[in-house]
C-alpha positions in Angstrom: 81.5 158.3 -34.7 78.3 158.6 -36.8 78.5 156.2 -39.7 76.1 156.9 -42.5 75.8 154.4 -45.4 75.1 157.3 -47.8 78.9 157.8 -47.8 79.9 154.3 -48.8 78.5 151.1 -50.3 78.8 147.6 -48.8 78.7 144.3 -50.7 78.5 140.7 -49.8 80.6 138.3 -52.0 79.7 134.7 -52.2 82.3 131.9 -52.5 80.2 128.7 -53.1 82.1 125.5 -53.3 81.0 122.0 -54.1 83.0 118.7 -54.0 81.9 115.8 -56.2 83.2 112.3 -56.1 83.4 110.6 -59.5 84.4 107.0 -60.2 87.6 106.5 -62.1 89.5 103.5 -63.3 92.8 103.4 -61.4 94.8 100.8 -59.5 93.5 101.6 -56.1 89.9 102.1 -57.2 89.7 105.4 -55.2 87.0 108.0 -56.1 88.3 111.1 -57.7 87.2 114.4 -56.1 86.4 117.4 -58.2 86.0 120.9 -56.8 83.5 123.2 -58.4 83.2 126.9 -57.7 80.2 129.1 -58.6 81.2 132.1 -60.8 79.2 134.7 -62.7 80.1 137.0 -65.6 80.5 140.6 -64.7 78.0 142.8 -66.5 79.7 146.1 -65.8 83.0 147.7 -66.0 85.7 147.3 -64.7 86.4 143.8 -66.0 83.1 143.5 -67.9 82.7 139.9 -69.2 85.2 138.4 -66.8 84.3 135.7 -64.3 83.8 136.7 -60.6 82.3 135.5 -57.4 78.6 136.5 -57.2 78.1 139.6 -55.2 75.3 141.9 -54.0 75.1 145.4 -52.7 73.6 145.4 -49.2 70.5 147.5 -49.0 69.8 150.2 -46.4 68.6 148.4 -43.2 69.3 145.0 -44.7 71.4 142.5 -42.8 74.3 140.7 -44.4 72.5 137.4 -44.1 69.5 138.8 -45.9 71.7 140.1 -48.7 73.3 136.7 -49.1 70.0 134.9 -49.3 68.7 137.5 -51.7 71.7 136.9 -54.0 71.3 133.2 -53.8 67.7 133.4 -54.7 68.3 135.6 -57.7 71.3 133.7 -59.1 70.6 130.1 -58.2 68.0 127.7 -57.0 70.0 126.8 -53.9 68.3 127.1 -50.5 69.2 126.6 -46.9 73.0 126.5 -47.4 75.4 126.6 -44.5 77.5 129.8 -44.7 79.8 131.8 -42.5 81.5 135.1 -42.6 
């Protein structure tokens, strides 16, 4: 089968999580863990203005890894993150 990317579009979606430990006053003196997730506001329809995971269309001849790092560079200052598919 001959697959030609002129017939479809491919995106990478980034789910970036961060866990912070914050001190809190409790009986056991245990740290409280907070989960943060990176979201962006959609600029286009459908769902314009809603929150979504950052995503990027993969360019012709571009690898999925390159698309991920390109999106990270455009949306954040994060570098050298561990990621997996």
